[in-house]
N, C-alpha and C positions, 0 to 999 in steps of 0.2 A: 579338542580331543575327539577321536573317532571310536565308535563302539561296534562290537560284533557279538553275535550270539553263537555259542557252541552247545551242541546237544550230543549227549552220550547215550546211545540207545542200547540198553542191556536187556537180557532175558528176564531179569527180575525187576529192575527199576529203569525209568527214563529220568535223566538229569539234564537240566538246561541251565546255562550261565551266561551272564553278560560280562564280556571281557573287553578291556580297553586296548588301545593300540600298542601298549607296552607289555601286553600279555598278562595283565593283572585282572583276577577275577573280582568283580564288584559285588555280584550277588549270585546265588544259585538256588534252585528249587527242584523238587523231584516228585514223581508220582510212581505208583506200581504199574508195571507193564501189563500184568494180568493176561498172559497168553493162555490159550490161543486167541488171536485177534485179527479181524479183517483189516487190510491195509488202510481202508477209508477211516475206520475207527481209530487206528493208530495215528493217522494224520491229524485227526481232530484232537487227540490227546496231546500231540506234540505242539500243535498250534495253541491250545489252551495253556500249556506249560510255558511257552514263550511269552504269551500275553502276561502271565503272572509274574515272571521274572523281570520283565520289562517295567511293569507297574512297581514292582519292589525297588526298582532302580530309578524310579521317577522319569522313565523314558517311554517312547512309544516306537512302533515299528519303523516310522519315518526317520528316527534318530539313528537307526542301525544301517551299517554299510552292507553287510551280508550275514547269511546264516550257514553254518556248517554242521553236518551230522556225521557222527561215527557209528557205523553199523557192523555187527558181526556177520561175516560172510564175504562173498565175492561181489565186488562192487565195480561196475563199469563207470568210471568217473567221467568219461567223455560223454556218454549217453545219459548219465545220471540215473542209472538203473541198478537195483539190487538183483543180480543175476541168480544168486542162490544164497539163502541163509537157512541152515538146518534148524537153528534155534527158533526161527519164526515160521519155518516151513513155507517160505516165500520163494517163487521162482519168476524172474523177470518182472519185478514190481517197480513201477515208476514212481517211487516215493517222493523224490525231490520235485518232480513236475506237479504232482498232487498238492504238495505243500505250498509251492510257489503260487499256484492259482488260488490258494486259500488265504495266504498272508500278503501276497503282492510284493515279494522280496526275492532276490537271487538266492538260490540254495545250492550249496556244494555238499557232496556226499562222498564218503571215503570208508574204507575198511577201518574198523575201531582200533586195531593194533597199529595200523599205519598212522592213524590220527594221533595216538599216544606217543609214537615215535616223533612225529612232527612237533608235539608239544615240548618234549624234552630237547629236541634240537634247537627250537627257537628260543625257549625261555628257561631250559633246565640244564641238565648235565652236559649237553652238547653244545652249548653257547661257544662260538668261536671256532668250531670244527667245520670240516668240509665233508667228511665221511664218518658215519656213525651207524651202529646197529643197536636196536633196543629189543631185548627179550623181556617179556612179561610172564612171570611164573605164577599162574593161578590155577584154576581148575584144569586148564590146558596150558600150552605155551604159545603165546602170541609173538609175532616178530615183525619188526619194521626195519627197512634197509634204506639208508640215505647215502647216495654216492654222488660226489662232486655237487653237494648242496641240492640234489634232486631226489625225490622219492622214487625208489625202484618198485614197480608194480608187476613186472612181467608183461609180455605182449598181450596176454589174455586176462590181465588183472588178477591173476591167481598166484603171483609170486610171493616170496618171503614167508612161505609156510615152514619156518625153520623147525618147528616142533615135530615135523613128520619126516626127518631123516632117521634112518635106522642106526642106532648105536650099539645094539645087541642083537645079532642074527638069531632068528627063532626065539626071540624074547617074548615079553608080554604082548598080548593083543591089544592094539591101539583102536580107538574109536573110529579111525580112518580106514580100518580094515587090514592094515599092515601089522607085522609082528616086530616088536623091539624098537619102536620109535622113541626118540628123544622125549617126547611128551609123556609116554607111558612110564618114564622113570624120573624125569627131572621136574615135573609139575607138582603142585600141591597134592593132587590126587596120587601121583606116583610116589611121592614121599610118604603118604599114609599107608600105601600098600607095602612099601619097603618096611615101615615100622611094624606092621602086623606080621610080616614074615619073620622079623628079627626077634620080637618079644617072646616068641614061643621058647626060645633058648634061655630066657631070663625070667622065670616065674616069680622071683622075689624082687624084681625091679620096680621102681617107681612108675615107669611107663606101663608095665603089666597091670599094676594096680589101678592106674587111671583108666586103662582100657576096659578092665573087667567091670568097673563101676559105671562107665558111661557107654560102653560099646562103640566107642569112637576114639580117635586120637586127634586133637586139634593141634594147629601149628604152634600155638602159644604153650600148650602142655608139653610139646616136644622140645621147644626152645628152652623152657624152664628146666626140663629135665636134663638137657645137655649142660646147661650152666651148672647144675648141682652135681655134675659128673656121674649121672645115672649110666650104668654100663650099657643097658639096652639102647638108650638114647644116643649115647656117643658112637656105638656101632652103626645105628640107623643113619646118623648124620654123616659119618665117614663114607658110607656107601652112596648116600644121596650126592655128596659133594663130588665123588669120583664119577658118577653118572652126569652130573652137570658139567664137570670139567671136560668130559669126553665130547659133549656137544659144543661147548664153548670153543675148545681148541680147534674143532673141525671148522666151525664158522669163521674164526679168526684166520686160520690158515687159508681159507679160500678168499676172503675179502680183505684182510689186513686193514680194518678201519682204524681211524685214529682213536675212536672210543667205542667200547662195548658197554652198554648201560643195561643194568638188571633191575626190573621193576616187578610189580605184582606183589601179592600178599607175602610170599616167601622171602622177598627182599627186605621185609621188616626185620629180619634177623641181623641185618647190618654187617658189622665186622665178623661176626660169627659165621657169616656166609662168605663174604668177600675175601678174607684173609686166607683161609684154607684153599679156596678156589685159585687165588693168585699163586700159591705155592705150587700147585700142580701145573698151572698154566705157565709159570716161569721155566719149568723143566721141559715142557712139551711144545711150546710155541715154536714154529719153524723159524721165526724171525728172533729167536732168543738172544742171538749175538748181535743184533742190529742196534745201532744207536737210537733209531726211531722205532718205538714199539707201541702196540696197542695199549690203551689204558682201560682197565676194567673198573667200573664205578657203579655205585648204587644210584637208582633214580632219585631225582630231587623233588619232582612235582607229585609223586605218589598218585592218589586217586584223581587228581586234577589234570593230569597230563592229557587224557583223552578229550577233556572239555576245552582246554586251551588249544590243543592241536586242531580240534574241529572248528573252532572260531577262527583260526589262522589258515584255513584251507585255501582261502582266496589267493594266498601267496604262492601256491604251489600247483597252479593250473597250467 
């Protein structure tokens, strides 16, 4: 049996896992990222985490074939450089080379959304497909595109920023600086903004009551309110689904992948999300009359997709 290590580098937590050749996680462990942090200190934290998870698995670094890291930001996979990460405020950081010299093992590095896409492609919802797109609906919208079994990165490693196409001209300001981006409406952040806009019309609603008590709206509170047929929640959800569908149909009409997989925290709504999305998609998909159509599915690996994908990066170099 061969073993690999996958590392998911996040702004809040760093997670490391030992993964076998079948894509099964044997053990994982984590620590706080504690930003801001100098690259050399981050490398030390990652090295310590790898040592801990290997020890937990009764292995050492010599038992591991390779190590892969998923990083938020633009990653030059050929030169193994983080060209830019706004979360870490890093520019042209040679993270992989620094870690290689510390642990003595080949390191592969990739954008975190791409790593998650690879995880689903190899071991999750995309098994058996050749073309697949993964959308992760979290604080923002991450995207990963796999065409003919190869990860599409763009010539400058900045491709697949699917959250930053405009779906509403002169709409909400996005963190990227544009107005009306897909991410500004169909992410978890966008969902909460829509909810706050809607509840003002429903002062007697369950969602309004929850908001006035907590000064926030969680995804769970919204999902529960939708299930209980709260009018504010139902209107919020319909608007959100229409925004999500606008982006999804655009993406499918451009690429026509075999599978479009939706992950991230919002995807935990399951059929509550997928079924109404499919209803709109079935009407608006350009290939709606084709016998071969894109399938829209929920992610299978959930929070483990990035770890498994990072561990499997050696397959996609």
